[in-house]
N, C-alpha and C positions, 0 to 999 in steps of 0.2 A: 770720402769716396763716393762718387754718384751710385745710387741704387737703381737697378735694372728692374723696370716695371714692363711686364710682358703685355704686348697688345693683344686685344680681342682675338686677332688672328692666330697669334702665337698660342694663346691659351686653347683655341679651338684644336690647334695642331697638337699640342700636348695631350689634350683630352682623347683626341683621336687614337695617338699612339698607345696611350694607357688603356683604352677599351680594346684595341688590337691585342696588345699584350695579355689582357685578361682573358680574351676570346680563345687564346691558345691553350688554356688550362682546361683539365678535366672536372667536371661538376659532380659530386656525389651527394646524393640526397637520401638519407634513411627514411623509409616508410614504416614506421613503427605503430603501435597501438594507441599511444597517446602524445599528444603534441608536445615537443620540447623535453621529452623523456627518453630513456633508454629501459625497456621495460621486459618482462619476462618471456614473452613469445616474439620479440622483435629479432627478424632476420633479413627481411626486405631491404634492398638498396637499389636506387637507379643510378646509374653511371651515364653521363652524358658527354660524348666526345666533342671536341671543338667543332667537328663538322656537322653537328646535330644528332648524329645516331645515338638513341637512347636504349639502354640495357637494363633490363629488369633482373636482378639476381635473387634467386630462391625467395619467390613471393610469400610462400608460407601462409600463416595465419593472421598476420597484422594488416595485410590489405583487405579493404572491405569490398571484396569481389572485383569484377571486371568494370564496375561502374565507379569505383573509387575515383574521384576528381582529382586526386593527387598524382594519379598515374599519368595522365596526358598521353602523348605520343609513346609507344613502346614499339621498338623495331625488332629486338631480340630479347628472348626469355632464356636465361640460364638456369638450369636445375642441376644441383650438384648430386643429388641422390633422392631416393623415392620415399623417404620418411614424410609423414604428414606435415611435420612443422616446417619442411621445406617446399615440398611439392604442394600442399594445401589441401588436406582432407576437410577441414573446416575453415571458417574464417570469421574474424570480428563482426559483429553485427553493425557496428558503426565505429568511426574513430572516436576514442575517449568513452568507450562503453566497458562497464565493469570497473577494475581497478588495474593499476600498473602490475601488481604481483600477480592478479588473477583477472586477466581480462576476458570479457564476454565474447566467446568464440563459438556461439552457438548455431551459426549458418553452416549448414553441409555444403560441401562441393562435390560430394560422392555420386556416382562414380566417375565423374569426369576429371576432376581436381581443379583447383585455382589457376594453376599455372596454364593448363589447357584452356579454360574459360576465358583467361586474360588474352592469351594468344589468339584465340578465336575472334574475340571482340576487337583487338588492336589490329588484326591481320599480320601478327609478329611470326618471325621465325623462332622456332625453338631448338637451341643448339644444346646437344649433351653428348657425352662420350660413353665408353663401355658398351653394353648391349642395350642402352636405354632408348636410342632413337626409333627402333621398331614399335616399342610401346606407344611412343608419342605420336608417331605417324598414323597408328591404328585408332587412336582417340581422336585425333584431328578428323580422320576420314569417317569415323562413326557420328561425329557431330557436324557434318557439312562442311569441313574445312579440307584443306589441302594436304596429303600426306606427304608431299615434297617440301612442305615448310618445316618438317622435322630434319634437322641437319646433324650430321656425325662428325664429331671432332675426337678421334681416338688417340690414346697415349702414343706420343712420339710424333704426331702429326698436328696440323692446325689448319684452320679455315679463316678466310677474311670475309666478313660480312659487315656491310655499311661502312667500310673502310677500317674496321677494328679486327685485328688479327686474334684469334681465340685458339688456345691450345688446352688440352686437359691435361691434368698431372694426378698422381697418385695421392689418394686420401686413405687412410686407415680406419675403416669404418664399415658397418654393415649396410646392405642396399637391398633389402627385400621388398618386393611389392605388396602392400596389404591386399587380402583378397576381397575387400570391399571396393577396391578399384576395378576388380575383375567383374565380380557380379555373377549372376545367373548359377545354374547347378555347380558349375566348376568352382566359382568363387566360394559358395556354401561349403562344398566338399574339402576345400583347402583350408577354410577358416575351420571346419570342425576337425581336422587333422593338425592344425596348429602349424602349417606351413605357409611360406610366403612365395610369390614368384621370384624367379632368378632373372635378373637383369644385369649381371656382371658386378664388377668391383664399383664402390663409391668413387667419386671423383672431386678433384678442385679444378680451378681454372688459373691460367695465366693470359692476362689481356694485355695486348699491346696497341695503345691508343695512337691516333694520327700525330699527336704532339710528341710521341716518343715515350710517354708515360708507360712504365710496365707495372701492372697491379697483379698480385697473388691473391686469389680468393680461396680460402683454405677448404670450404665446405665443412663437413665434420671430419675431423682427423685426430689421430694419435700423433706420437712423435715417429718421423720417418727420416732416414738417411737422405731420401730424395729432396727434402726441404733444403738441404745444402747443395747437394751436387746437381740437382735438376733447377729448382726454384731460384737459389741464389748463383750459383756457379755457371749455368747454362743461360737462364732467362734473364738475370740480373733484376729481379723484381725489386722496386723501390718504394712501393706502397703495399702494404699487407692488411687483409681482413681476415681475422683470425678467432675461431670459436674458443672460448675459454670458460664454460658453464660447469665443467667437472660432471662426474657420473656417466654422462652420455658421450662426452668428448673430453678433450684435454681440459684441466682445470687451470686456474690461474698461473701457478708455478711451472706447470708444462708448457703453457702457451708462451710464458715469458721466455723460458728457455729457447724454444723454437725461433723466437724473435731476435733475442739476444745473441744466441750462439750459432745458429744454422742460417736462417734468412737475412738477418741484419739490414732490414729495410731502412729507409729514411723516416718513415712514419707508419704508424699502425693504427687501425681501427679495430676494437674489439666487437665481438658478436657472440649471440647464442649463450648469454648469462643465465638463462633459465630463472631469473628472479627480478623483482624491481631493483634496478642498478642506481637509479638517480631519484632524487625527489627535488623538485624545484629546478631541474636542469643541472643540479649539482650531484656528484658522486655520493652514495649513500655510505656512511661509515660502517666499517665491517663487512661490506659487501665483496663479493668476488671480483666485481670492477676495480674496487678500491685497491685490492691485493695485486691485480694485474698491474694497474698504474704504477704502484710503487715498486714492483719488480722489474718492470720494463726500463730499459736503458735508451730507449728511443722514444721520441714524442707520440704520446697515445692521444687520440681524438675519439671522444665517446660519440657513438651515432645517435644524436638526439633527433627523435623523429620530426621530420619536417624542417629540420635546420640544414640548409646546403653548406658544403664544404667544397672548396677547390683546391686542386694540386697541380703543380707545375711538372714539367717533364721529368724532374728529378725526384718527385715523389715529396716535395715540401708544400706544406700547406701555404696557401696564398691568401685565401679569404675564408671565413667561417670559424667554426670551434668555439 
Protein backbone atom coordinates (compact mmCIF):
# COMPACT_ATOMS: atom_id res chain seq x y z
CA UNK A 1 0.00 0.00 0.00
CA UNK A 2 1.33 3.40 -0.93
CA UNK A 3 1.93 5.67 2.04
CA UNK A 4 0.39 9.13 1.87
CA UNK A 5 2.84 11.89 2.66
CA UNK A 6 1.16 15.25 3.18
CA UNK A 7 2.45 18.21 1.20
CA UNK A 8 3.72 21.35 2.86
CA UNK A 9 0.43 23.05 1.98
CA UNK A 10 -1.56 20.21 3.52
CA UNK A 11 0.56 20.37 6.69
CA UNK A 12 -0.04 24.10 6.93
CA UNK A 13 -3.78 23.56 6.48
CA UNK A 14 -3.86 20.87 9.18
CA UNK A 15 -1.89 23.10 11.54
CA UNK A 16 -4.31 25.95 10.87
CA UNK A 17 -7.29 23.75 11.69
CA UNK A 18 -5.59 22.49 14.85
CA UNK A 19 -4.83 26.04 15.97
CA UNK A 20 -8.41 27.11 15.24
CA UNK A 21 -9.75 24.19 17.28
CA UNK A 22 -7.44 24.99 20.18
CA UNK A 23 -8.46 28.65 20.01
CA UNK A 24 -12.04 27.64 20.78
CA UNK A 25 -11.08 26.42 24.26
CA UNK A 26 -11.16 28.36 27.54
CA UNK A 27 -7.77 28.86 29.14
CA UNK A 28 -7.48 28.71 32.95
CA UNK A 29 -4.32 29.93 34.67
CA UNK A 30 -4.01 29.71 38.48
CA UNK A 31 -2.12 32.64 40.06
CA UNK A 32 -0.84 31.15 43.29
CA UNK A 33 1.98 32.09 45.60
CA UNK A 34 4.60 29.64 44.31
CA UNK A 35 5.41 28.67 40.73
CA UNK A 36 4.15 25.21 39.88
CA UNK A 37 2.57 24.55 43.27
CA UNK A 38 -0.87 24.57 44.95
CA UNK A 39 -0.35 26.43 48.23
CA UNK A 40 -2.12 27.57 51.39
CA UNK A 41 -3.37 30.98 50.25
CA UNK A 42 -4.08 30.16 46.60
CA UNK A 43 -7.49 31.29 45.38
CA UNK A 44 -6.86 33.42 42.28
CA UNK A 45 -7.42 32.17 38.73
CA UNK A 46 -7.57 33.86 35.35
CA UNK A 47 -10.12 32.56 32.82
CA UNK A 48 -9.55 33.56 29.21
CA UNK A 49 -12.43 33.29 26.76
CA UNK A 50 -11.67 32.31 23.15
CA UNK A 51 -12.60 35.90 22.21
CA UNK A 52 -9.77 37.24 24.40
CA UNK A 53 -11.81 38.43 27.41
CA UNK A 54 -9.83 37.76 30.60
CA UNK A 55 -11.53 37.30 33.97
CA UNK A 56 -9.72 37.36 37.32
CA UNK A 57 -11.55 35.35 39.97
CA UNK A 58 -10.98 36.11 43.68
CA UNK A 59 -7.52 37.77 43.53
CA UNK A 60 -7.04 37.22 47.27
CA UNK A 61 -3.54 37.25 48.71
CA UNK A 62 -1.50 35.31 46.15
CA UNK A 63 -1.45 38.00 43.44
CA UNK A 64 1.51 40.30 44.04
CA UNK A 65 -0.49 43.51 43.69
CA UNK A 66 -1.71 45.28 40.60
CA UNK A 67 1.81 45.22 39.14
CA UNK A 68 2.06 41.43 39.20
CA UNK A 69 3.35 40.70 35.67
CA UNK A 70 1.35 37.46 35.54
CA UNK A 71 -1.92 39.40 35.39
CA UNK A 72 -1.61 40.85 31.91
CA UNK A 73 -4.84 42.29 30.57
CA UNK A 74 -7.76 41.89 32.98
CA UNK A 75 -11.21 42.84 31.70
CA UNK A 76 -13.33 41.60 34.60
CA UNK A 77 -12.69 41.02 38.30
CA UNK A 78 -15.04 38.63 40.12
CA UNK A 79 -15.21 38.64 43.92
CA UNK A 80 -17.28 35.91 45.55
CA UNK A 81 -17.35 37.47 49.00
CA UNK A 82 -15.63 40.05 51.17
CA UNK A 83 -13.22 38.00 53.25
CA UNK A 84 -9.61 39.10 53.00
CA UNK A 85 -8.33 35.88 51.44
CA UNK A 86 -10.67 36.49 48.47
CA UNK A 87 -11.00 40.28 48.27
CA UNK A 88 -7.36 40.89 49.18
CA UNK A 89 -6.65 42.63 52.49
CA UNK A 90 -2.95 41.83 52.17
CA UNK A 91 -0.95 40.21 49.41
CA UNK A 92 2.27 38.38 48.77
CA UNK A 93 5.45 40.41 48.81
CA UNK A 94 6.54 38.63 45.64
CA UNK A 95 5.87 35.35 43.88
CA UNK A 96 7.75 32.57 45.72
CA UNK A 97 8.19 34.67 48.90
CA UNK A 98 8.03 32.70 52.15
CA UNK A 99 6.98 29.07 51.96
CA UNK A 100 4.12 27.24 50.28
CA UNK A 101 2.55 26.52 53.66
CA UNK A 102 3.24 30.00 55.02
CA UNK A 103 3.75 32.55 52.24
CA UNK A 104 5.01 36.06 52.91
CA UNK A 105 1.80 38.10 52.63
CA UNK A 106 3.16 41.17 54.39
CA UNK A 107 2.01 43.86 51.93
CA UNK A 108 -1.23 45.60 52.97
CA UNK A 109 -3.95 46.55 50.49
CA UNK A 110 -6.14 48.17 53.11
CA UNK A 111 -8.41 50.04 53.00
CA UNK A 112 -8.73 49.72 49.21
CA UNK A 113 -8.31 45.93 48.65
CA UNK A 114 -6.29 44.08 46.04
CA UNK A 115 -9.41 43.55 43.93
CA UNK A 116 -10.05 47.28 43.64
CA UNK A 117 -6.38 48.16 43.13
CA UNK A 118 -6.17 45.67 40.27
CA UNK A 119 -9.43 46.88 38.72
CA UNK A 120 -8.23 50.48 38.84
CA UNK A 121 -4.83 49.65 37.32
CA UNK A 122 -6.31 47.45 34.58
CA UNK A 123 -9.45 49.55 33.99
CA UNK A 124 -11.49 46.41 34.66
CA UNK A 125 -15.13 45.92 35.45
CA UNK A 126 -15.89 44.46 38.89
CA UNK A 127 -18.86 42.09 38.73
CA UNK A 128 -20.49 41.00 42.00
CA UNK A 129 -23.90 40.01 43.30
CA UNK A 130 -25.86 40.39 46.52
CA UNK A 131 -25.37 43.90 47.99
CA UNK A 132 -21.65 44.09 47.14
CA UNK A 133 -21.75 46.34 44.02
CA UNK A 134 -22.40 49.53 46.01
CA UNK A 135 -19.31 48.87 48.15
CA UNK A 136 -17.12 48.46 45.06
CA UNK A 137 -18.66 51.49 43.33
CA UNK A 138 -17.78 53.63 46.34
CA UNK A 139 -14.22 52.24 46.46
CA UNK A 140 -13.68 52.88 42.76
CA UNK A 141 -15.00 56.44 43.00
CA UNK A 142 -12.96 57.23 46.12
CA UNK A 143 -9.79 56.18 44.33
CA UNK A 144 -10.34 58.09 41.10
CA UNK A 145 -12.10 55.35 39.16
CA UNK A 146 -15.53 55.12 37.57
CA UNK A 147 -18.27 53.88 39.90
CA UNK A 148 -20.14 52.58 36.83
CA UNK A 149 -17.46 49.90 36.46
CA UNK A 150 -19.02 48.10 39.43
CA UNK A 151 -21.66 45.87 37.85
CA UNK A 152 -24.48 43.96 39.53
CA UNK A 153 -25.41 40.37 38.71
CA UNK A 154 -27.92 39.39 41.38
CA UNK A 155 -29.39 35.93 42.05
CA UNK A 156 -31.67 34.72 39.28
CA UNK A 157 -30.33 37.15 36.70
CA UNK A 158 -27.19 37.48 34.63
CA UNK A 159 -25.12 40.02 32.73
CA UNK A 160 -22.98 39.73 29.63
CA UNK A 161 -19.58 41.41 29.85
CA UNK A 162 -16.99 40.95 27.13
CA UNK A 163 -19.03 38.19 25.53
CA UNK A 164 -19.18 36.10 28.72
CA UNK A 165 -22.51 35.60 30.50
CA UNK A 166 -22.11 35.91 34.28
CA UNK A 167 -24.69 34.76 36.83
CA UNK A 168 -24.44 34.67 40.61
CA UNK A 169 -25.57 31.61 42.55
CA UNK A 170 -25.99 30.92 46.24
CA UNK A 171 -23.06 30.05 48.50
CA UNK A 172 -23.51 29.04 52.13
CA UNK A 173 -20.96 31.26 53.87
CA UNK A 174 -20.59 34.49 55.82
CA UNK A 175 -19.89 37.77 54.04
CA UNK A 176 -19.14 40.60 56.45
CA UNK A 177 -16.98 43.56 55.48
CA UNK A 178 -14.00 43.93 57.79
CA UNK A 179 -14.07 47.41 59.41
CA UNK A 180 -10.48 47.91 58.22
CA UNK A 181 -11.89 48.39 54.71
CA UNK A 182 -14.19 51.11 56.02
CA UNK A 183 -11.67 53.06 58.06
CA UNK A 184 -12.20 56.34 59.90
CA UNK A 185 -14.19 56.72 63.10
CA UNK A 186 -16.94 54.45 61.79
CA UNK A 187 -14.50 51.65 61.06
CA UNK A 188 -12.86 52.05 64.48
CA UNK A 189 -16.22 51.96 66.26
CA UNK A 190 -17.31 48.87 64.36
CA UNK A 191 -14.04 47.13 65.09
CA UNK A 192 -14.29 47.96 68.79
CA UNK A 193 -17.81 46.54 68.85
CA UNK A 194 -16.76 43.40 66.99
CA UNK A 195 -19.17 43.86 64.10
CA UNK A 196 -18.73 43.77 60.33
CA UNK A 197 -20.49 45.61 57.52
CA UNK A 198 -23.47 43.94 55.88
CA UNK A 199 -23.30 43.43 52.11
CA UNK A 200 -25.75 40.55 51.85
CA UNK A 201 -25.10 36.84 51.32
CA UNK A 202 -21.92 35.39 49.86
CA UNK A 203 -22.11 34.21 46.25
CA UNK A 204 -20.68 31.84 43.72
CA UNK A 205 -20.68 32.32 39.95
CA UNK A 206 -21.75 30.48 36.83
CA UNK A 207 -19.94 31.62 33.70
CA UNK A 208 -21.00 30.76 30.16
CA UNK A 209 -18.13 31.35 27.76
CA UNK A 210 -18.44 32.06 24.06
CA UNK A 211 -17.47 28.48 23.13
CA UNK A 212 -20.39 27.15 25.21
CA UNK A 213 -18.38 26.03 28.25
CA UNK A 214 -20.27 26.52 31.53
CA UNK A 215 -18.12 26.91 34.66
CA UNK A 216 -19.28 26.93 38.27
CA UNK A 217 -17.10 28.90 40.69
CA UNK A 218 -18.18 27.88 44.18
CA UNK A 219 -16.75 30.78 46.16
CA UNK A 220 -16.70 29.56 49.76
CA UNK A 221 -19.68 27.35 50.42
CA UNK A 222 -21.19 24.50 52.34
CA UNK A 223 -23.52 21.87 50.89
CA UNK A 224 -26.65 23.32 49.28
CA UNK A 225 -29.54 21.75 47.37
CA UNK A 226 -29.05 24.61 44.88
CA UNK A 227 -25.86 22.90 43.74
CA UNK A 228 -28.06 20.28 42.11
CA UNK A 229 -31.22 22.15 41.20
CA UNK A 230 -29.57 25.36 40.02
CA UNK A 231 -25.92 24.67 39.13
CA UNK A 232 -26.47 21.24 37.58
CA UNK A 233 -30.12 21.05 36.50
CA UNK A 234 -30.56 24.62 35.27
CA UNK A 235 -27.10 25.87 34.24
CA UNK A 236 -25.59 22.45 33.35
CA UNK A 237 -22.10 23.35 34.60
CA UNK A 238 -19.46 21.04 33.13
CA UNK A 239 -16.36 22.47 34.85
CA UNK A 240 -16.30 23.24 38.58
CA UNK A 241 -13.90 25.10 40.85
CA UNK A 242 -14.63 24.15 44.44
CA UNK A 243 -13.31 25.06 47.89
CA UNK A 244 -12.21 22.04 49.95
CA UNK A 245 -10.04 23.32 52.82
CA UNK A 246 -12.33 22.40 55.75
CA UNK A 247 -12.93 24.48 58.88
CA UNK A 248 -13.85 27.65 57.01
CA UNK A 249 -15.51 25.89 54.05
CA UNK A 250 -16.41 22.40 52.89
CA UNK A 251 -13.76 19.78 53.57
CA UNK A 252 -12.54 17.18 51.06
CA UNK A 253 -15.35 14.70 51.81
CA UNK A 254 -18.11 17.33 51.60
CA UNK A 255 -16.63 18.85 48.45
CA UNK A 256 -16.40 15.40 46.84
CA UNK A 257 -20.08 14.77 47.68
CA UNK A 258 -21.05 18.05 46.02
CA UNK A 259 -19.08 17.12 42.91
CA UNK A 260 -20.01 13.43 42.72
CA UNK A 261 -23.68 13.60 43.68
CA UNK A 262 -24.95 17.14 43.13
CA UNK A 263 -23.11 19.03 40.38
CA UNK A 264 -21.62 16.07 38.43
CA UNK A 265 -19.32 18.11 36.15
CA UNK A 266 -16.96 16.64 33.57
CA UNK A 267 -13.94 18.08 35.41
CA UNK A 268 -13.13 19.78 38.70
CA UNK A 269 -10.40 22.09 39.96
CA UNK A 270 -10.00 22.16 43.78
CA UNK A 271 -9.24 25.42 45.57
CA UNK A 272 -8.87 26.95 49.03
CA UNK A 273 -6.90 24.09 50.62
CA UNK A 274 -5.47 26.24 53.46
CA UNK A 275 -2.23 24.22 53.41
CA UNK A 276 0.67 23.30 51.16
CA UNK A 277 -1.09 20.81 48.89
CA UNK A 278 1.77 19.96 46.56
CA UNK A 279 5.54 19.56 46.61
CA UNK A 280 7.40 19.64 43.34
CA UNK A 281 4.04 19.92 41.60
CA UNK A 282 2.88 16.56 43.00
CA UNK A 283 0.10 16.16 45.56
CA UNK A 284 1.41 15.81 49.11
CA UNK A 285 0.59 12.48 50.79
CA UNK A 286 -1.86 12.96 53.64
CA UNK A 287 -3.02 16.36 52.38
CA UNK A 288 -6.60 17.49 51.97
CA UNK A 289 -5.97 17.71 48.25
CA UNK A 290 -5.01 14.03 48.18
CA UNK A 291 -8.18 13.14 50.11
CA UNK A 292 -10.29 15.09 47.62
CA UNK A 293 -8.58 13.53 44.60
CA UNK A 294 -9.18 10.05 45.99
CA UNK A 295 -12.84 10.78 46.81
CA UNK A 296 -13.75 12.47 43.52
CA UNK A 297 -15.37 10.37 40.80
CA UNK A 298 -14.55 12.92 38.10
CA UNK A 299 -11.11 14.02 36.84
CA UNK A 300 -9.39 16.42 39.26
CA UNK A 301 -6.90 18.99 37.98
CA UNK A 302 -4.78 20.68 40.63
CA UNK A 303 -4.38 24.47 40.22
CA UNK A 304 -0.60 24.62 39.94
CA UNK A 305 0.40 28.26 39.93
CA UNK A 306 1.34 29.62 36.52
CA UNK A 307 0.56 26.34 34.75
CA UNK A 308 -2.22 26.98 32.21
CA UNK A 309 -4.97 24.50 31.44
CA UNK A 310 -7.51 24.64 28.65
CA UNK A 311 -10.99 23.14 28.52
CA UNK A 312 -13.34 22.48 25.65
CA UNK A 313 -17.03 23.31 25.53
CA UNK A 314 -17.88 20.09 27.36
CA UNK A 315 -15.59 20.76 30.31
CA UNK A 316 -12.92 18.28 29.27
CA UNK A 317 -9.26 19.23 29.59
CA UNK A 318 -7.55 19.67 26.25
CA UNK A 319 -4.10 20.83 27.35
CA UNK A 320 -2.29 21.32 30.67
CA UNK A 321 -2.56 19.55 33.96
